[in-house]
PyMOL CGO cylinders between C-alpha atoms (Angstrom):
from pymol import cmd
from pymol.cgo import CYLINDER

trace = [
    CYLINDER, -53.48, 34.65, 196.28, -52.07, 31.44, 194.82, 0.3, 1, 1, 1, 1, 1, 1,
    CYLINDER, -52.07, 31.44, 194.82, -55.48, 30.50, 193.43, 0.3, 1, 1, 1, 1, 1, 1,
    CYLINDER, -55.48, 30.50, 193.43, -55.87, 33.89, 191.78, 0.3, 1, 1, 1, 1, 1, 1,
    CYLINDER, -55.87, 33.89, 191.78, -52.47, 33.46, 190.13, 0.3, 1, 1, 1, 1, 1, 1,
    CYLINDER, -52.47, 33.46, 190.13, -52.91, 29.82, 189.05, 0.3, 1, 1, 1, 1, 1, 1,
    CYLINDER, -52.91, 29.82, 189.05, -56.66, 29.25, 188.78, 0.3, 1, 1, 1, 1, 1, 1,
    CYLINDER, -56.66, 29.25, 188.78, -56.28, 26.25, 191.10, 0.3, 1, 1, 1, 1, 1, 1,
    CYLINDER, -56.28, 26.25, 191.10, -58.22, 26.47, 194.37, 0.3, 1, 1, 1, 1, 1, 1,
    CYLINDER, -58.22, 26.47, 194.37, -57.96, 23.86, 197.14, 0.3, 1, 1, 1, 1, 1, 1,
    CYLINDER, -57.96, 23.86, 197.14, -60.94, 22.68, 199.14, 0.3, 1, 1, 1, 1, 1, 1,
    CYLINDER, -60.94, 22.68, 199.14, -61.56, 25.20, 201.89, 0.3, 1, 1, 1, 1, 1, 1,
    CYLINDER, -61.56, 25.20, 201.89, -60.90, 28.23, 199.67, 0.3, 1, 1, 1, 1, 1, 1,
    CYLINDER, -60.90, 28.23, 199.67, -63.37, 31.07, 200.18, 0.3, 1, 1, 1, 1, 1, 1,
    CYLINDER, -63.37, 31.07, 200.18, -63.95, 34.04, 197.90, 0.3, 1, 1, 1, 1, 1, 1,
    CYLINDER, -63.95, 34.04, 197.90, -66.17, 36.88, 199.11, 0.3, 1, 1, 1, 1, 1, 1,
    CYLINDER, -66.17, 36.88, 199.11, -67.29, 40.01, 197.32, 0.3, 1, 1, 1, 1, 1, 1,
    CYLINDER, -67.29, 40.01, 197.32, -68.80, 42.89, 199.23, 0.3, 1, 1, 1, 1, 1, 1,
    CYLINDER, -68.80, 42.89, 199.23, -71.18, 45.17, 197.41, 0.3, 1, 1, 1, 1, 1, 1,
    CYLINDER, -71.18, 45.17, 197.41, -71.45, 48.57, 199.04, 0.3, 1, 1, 1, 1, 1, 1,
    CYLINDER, -71.45, 48.57, 199.04, -73.79, 51.45, 198.44, 0.3, 1, 1, 1, 1, 1, 1,
    CYLINDER, -73.79, 51.45, 198.44, -72.03, 54.22, 196.49, 0.3, 1, 1, 1, 1, 1, 1,
    CYLINDER, -72.03, 54.22, 196.49, -72.50, 57.66, 198.00, 0.3, 1, 1, 1, 1, 1, 1,
    CYLINDER, -72.50, 57.66, 198.00, -71.88, 60.97, 196.26, 0.3, 1, 1, 1, 1, 1, 1,
    CYLINDER, -71.88, 60.97, 196.26, -70.90, 63.90, 198.48, 0.3, 1, 1, 1, 1, 1, 1,
    CYLINDER, -70.90, 63.90, 198.48, -71.82, 67.56, 198.14, 0.3, 1, 1, 1, 1, 1, 1,
    CYLINDER, -71.82, 67.56, 198.14, -68.80, 68.26, 195.93, 0.3, 1, 1, 1, 1, 1, 1,
    CYLINDER, -68.80, 68.26, 195.93, -69.30, 65.18, 193.73, 0.3, 1, 1, 1, 1, 1, 1,
    CYLINDER, -69.30, 65.18, 193.73, -66.74, 62.98, 195.47, 0.3, 1, 1, 1, 1, 1, 1,
    CYLINDER, -66.74, 62.98, 195.47, -67.71, 59.34, 195.86, 0.3, 1, 1, 1, 1, 1, 1,
    CYLINDER, -67.71, 59.34, 195.86, -67.52, 57.20, 198.93, 0.3, 1, 1, 1, 1, 1, 1,
    CYLINDER, -67.52, 57.20, 198.93, -68.67, 53.93, 200.48, 0.3, 1, 1, 1, 1, 1, 1,
    CYLINDER, -68.67, 53.93, 200.48, -72.08, 53.58, 202.05, 0.3, 1, 1, 1, 1, 1, 1,
    CYLINDER, -72.08, 53.58, 202.05, -73.52, 50.61, 203.91, 0.3, 1, 1, 1, 1, 1, 1,
    CYLINDER, -73.52, 50.61, 203.91, -73.05, 47.01, 202.77, 0.3, 1, 1, 1, 1, 1, 1,
    CYLINDER, -73.05, 47.01, 202.77, -75.85, 46.01, 200.42, 0.3, 1, 1, 1, 1, 1, 1,
    CYLINDER, -75.85, 46.01, 200.42, -74.93, 42.35, 200.07, 0.3, 1, 1, 1, 1, 1, 1,
    CYLINDER, -74.93, 42.35, 200.07, -72.09, 39.87, 200.23, 0.3, 1, 1, 1, 1, 1, 1,
    CYLINDER, -72.09, 39.87, 200.23, -71.59, 37.19, 197.57, 0.3, 1, 1, 1, 1, 1, 1,
    CYLINDER, -71.59, 37.19, 197.57, -69.57, 34.13, 198.59, 0.3, 1, 1, 1, 1, 1, 1,
    CYLINDER, -69.57, 34.13, 198.59, -68.01, 31.12, 196.89, 0.3, 1, 1, 1, 1, 1, 1,
    CYLINDER, -68.01, 31.12, 196.89, -66.81, 28.17, 199.00, 0.3, 1, 1, 1, 1, 1, 1,
    CYLINDER, -66.81, 28.17, 199.00, -64.69, 25.37, 197.51, 0.3, 1, 1, 1, 1, 1, 1,
    CYLINDER, -64.69, 25.37, 197.51, -65.62, 21.84, 198.62, 0.3, 1, 1, 1, 1, 1, 1,
    CYLINDER, -65.62, 21.84, 198.62, -65.28, 19.23, 195.89, 0.3, 1, 1, 1, 1, 1, 1,
    CYLINDER, -65.28, 19.23, 195.89, -67.32, 16.60, 197.71, 0.3, 1, 1, 1, 1, 1, 1,
    CYLINDER, -67.32, 16.60, 197.71, -70.17, 18.76, 198.94, 0.3, 1, 1, 1, 1, 1, 1,
    CYLINDER, -70.17, 18.76, 198.94, -70.53, 20.76, 195.70, 0.3, 1, 1, 1, 1, 1, 1,
    CYLINDER, -70.53, 20.76, 195.70, -69.56, 18.15, 193.11, 0.3, 1, 1, 1, 1, 1, 1,
    CYLINDER, -69.56, 18.15, 193.11, -72.38, 19.17, 190.74, 0.3, 1, 1, 1, 1, 1, 1,
    CYLINDER, -72.38, 19.17, 190.74, -71.22, 22.80, 190.58, 0.3, 1, 1, 1, 1, 1, 1,
    CYLINDER, -71.22, 22.80, 190.58, -67.54, 22.47, 189.79, 0.3, 1, 1, 1, 1, 1, 1,
    CYLINDER, -67.54, 22.47, 189.79, -66.68, 22.01, 193.47, 0.3, 1, 1, 1, 1, 1, 1,
    CYLINDER, -66.68, 22.01, 193.47, -67.99, 25.47, 194.41, 0.3, 1, 1, 1, 1, 1, 1,
    CYLINDER, -67.99, 25.47, 194.41, -70.89, 26.43, 196.65, 0.3, 1, 1, 1, 1, 1, 1,
    CYLINDER, -70.89, 26.43, 196.65, -72.44, 29.82, 195.95, 0.3, 1, 1, 1, 1, 1, 1,
    CYLINDER, -72.44, 29.82, 195.95, -74.03, 32.13, 198.49, 0.3, 1, 1, 1, 1, 1, 1,
    CYLINDER, -74.03, 32.13, 198.49, -75.71, 35.51, 198.67, 0.3, 1, 1, 1, 1, 1, 1,
    CYLINDER, -75.71, 35.51, 198.67, -76.23, 37.30, 201.95, 0.3, 1, 1, 1, 1, 1, 1,
    CYLINDER, -76.23, 37.30, 201.95, -78.19, 40.52, 202.38, 0.3, 1, 1, 1, 1, 1, 1,
    CYLINDER, -78.19, 40.52, 202.38, -77.00, 43.21, 204.80, 0.3, 1, 1, 1, 1, 1, 1,
    CYLINDER, -77.00, 43.21, 204.80, -76.75, 41.74, 208.29, 0.3, 1, 1, 1, 1, 1, 1,
    CYLINDER, -76.75, 41.74, 208.29, -78.11, 38.31, 207.30, 0.3, 1, 1, 1, 1, 1, 1,
    CYLINDER, -78.11, 38.31, 207.30, -76.48, 34.97, 208.03, 0.3, 1, 1, 1, 1, 1, 1,
    CYLINDER, -76.48, 34.97, 208.03, -79.00, 33.15, 205.82, 0.3, 1, 1, 1, 1, 1, 1,
    CYLINDER, -79.00, 33.15, 205.82, -77.98, 32.24, 202.25, 0.3, 1, 1, 1, 1, 1, 1,
    CYLINDER, -77.98, 32.24, 202.25, -80.68, 33.63, 199.95, 0.3, 1, 1, 1, 1, 1, 1,
    CYLINDER, -80.68, 33.63, 199.95, -79.83, 31.30, 197.07, 0.3, 1, 1, 1, 1, 1, 1,
    CYLINDER, -79.83, 31.30, 197.07, -81.91, 28.16, 196.62, 0.3, 1, 1, 1, 1, 1, 1,
    CYLINDER, -81.91, 28.16, 196.62, -80.59, 25.18, 194.63, 0.3, 1, 1, 1, 1, 1, 1,
    CYLINDER, -80.59, 25.18, 194.63, -81.91, 26.59, 191.33, 0.3, 1, 1, 1, 1, 1, 1,
    CYLINDER, -81.91, 26.59, 191.33, -80.22, 29.96, 191.90, 0.3, 1, 1, 1, 1, 1, 1,
    CYLINDER, -80.22, 29.96, 191.90, -76.94, 28.28, 192.88, 0.3, 1, 1, 1, 1, 1, 1,
    CYLINDER, -76.94, 28.28, 192.88, -77.10, 26.25, 189.66, 0.3, 1, 1, 1, 1, 1, 1,
    CYLINDER, -77.10, 26.25, 189.66, -77.61, 29.51, 187.74, 0.3, 1, 1, 1, 1, 1, 1,
    CYLINDER, -77.61, 29.51, 187.74, -74.47, 30.92, 189.39, 0.3, 1, 1, 1, 1, 1, 1,
    CYLINDER, -74.47, 30.92, 189.39, -72.55, 27.82, 188.34, 0.3, 1, 1, 1, 1, 1, 1,
    CYLINDER, -72.55, 27.82, 188.34, -73.80, 28.08, 184.74, 0.3, 1, 1, 1, 1, 1, 1,
    CYLINDER, -73.80, 28.08, 184.74, -72.46, 31.62, 184.52, 0.3, 1, 1, 1, 1, 1, 1,
    CYLINDER, -72.46, 31.62, 184.52, -69.13, 30.62, 186.09, 0.3, 1, 1, 1, 1, 1, 1,
    CYLINDER, -69.13, 30.62, 186.09, -68.60, 27.73, 183.63, 0.3, 1, 1, 1, 1, 1, 1,
    CYLINDER, -68.60, 27.73, 183.63, -67.23, 30.30, 181.19, 0.3, 1, 1, 1, 1, 1, 1,
    CYLINDER, -67.23, 30.30, 181.19, -64.28, 30.56, 183.60, 0.3, 1, 1, 1, 1, 1, 1,
    CYLINDER, -64.28, 30.56, 183.60, -63.68, 26.81, 184.05, 0.3, 1, 1, 1, 1, 1, 1,
    CYLINDER, -63.68, 26.81, 184.05, -60.05, 27.20, 182.90, 0.3, 1, 1, 1, 1, 1, 1,
    CYLINDER, -60.05, 27.20, 182.90, -59.56, 29.70, 185.75, 0.3, 1, 1, 1, 1, 1, 1,
    CYLINDER, -59.56, 29.70, 185.75, -61.10, 27.58, 188.50, 0.3, 1, 1, 1, 1, 1, 1,
    CYLINDER, -61.10, 27.58, 188.50, -64.61, 29.00, 187.81, 0.3, 1, 1, 1, 1, 1, 1,
    CYLINDER, -64.61, 29.00, 187.81, -63.47, 32.36, 189.22, 0.3, 1, 1, 1, 1, 1, 1,
    CYLINDER, -63.47, 32.36, 189.22, -63.83, 35.64, 187.31, 0.3, 1, 1, 1, 1, 1, 1,
    CYLINDER, -63.83, 35.64, 187.31, -61.19, 37.54, 189.27, 0.3, 1, 1, 1, 1, 1, 1,
    CYLINDER, -61.19, 37.54, 189.27, -57.55, 37.12, 188.27, 0.3, 1, 1, 1, 1, 1, 1,
    CYLINDER, -57.55, 37.12, 188.27, -54.38, 38.29, 189.95, 0.3, 1, 1, 1, 1, 1, 1,
    CYLINDER, -54.38, 38.29, 189.95, -52.91, 41.42, 188.39, 0.3, 1, 1, 1, 1, 1, 1,
    CYLINDER, -52.91, 41.42, 188.39, -49.15, 41.85, 188.69, 0.3, 1, 1, 1, 1, 1, 1,
    CYLINDER, -49.15, 41.85, 188.69, -48.16, 45.30, 189.90, 0.3, 1, 1, 1, 1, 1, 1,
]
cmd.load_cgo(trace, "trace")
């Protein structure tokens, strides 16, 4: 949570986003279906020095194999550069 508040993430930080199928019931109510994919960012300044210290991954349902090749990971980084001042992370902590 500290990283989300400050935009500073130490090596070893992991951010994961689950994307689930959205189901609509008989009466129009929504609910979660099966996991479609999981997107992951891993902070390691030495290993990922060319992408702001972050490694990017994409895992399909049930897979342990990262689907992103080097070109795709670079594309992720290019998109995330717009959030450099927030540690390359789009999500921010919202006070409640």
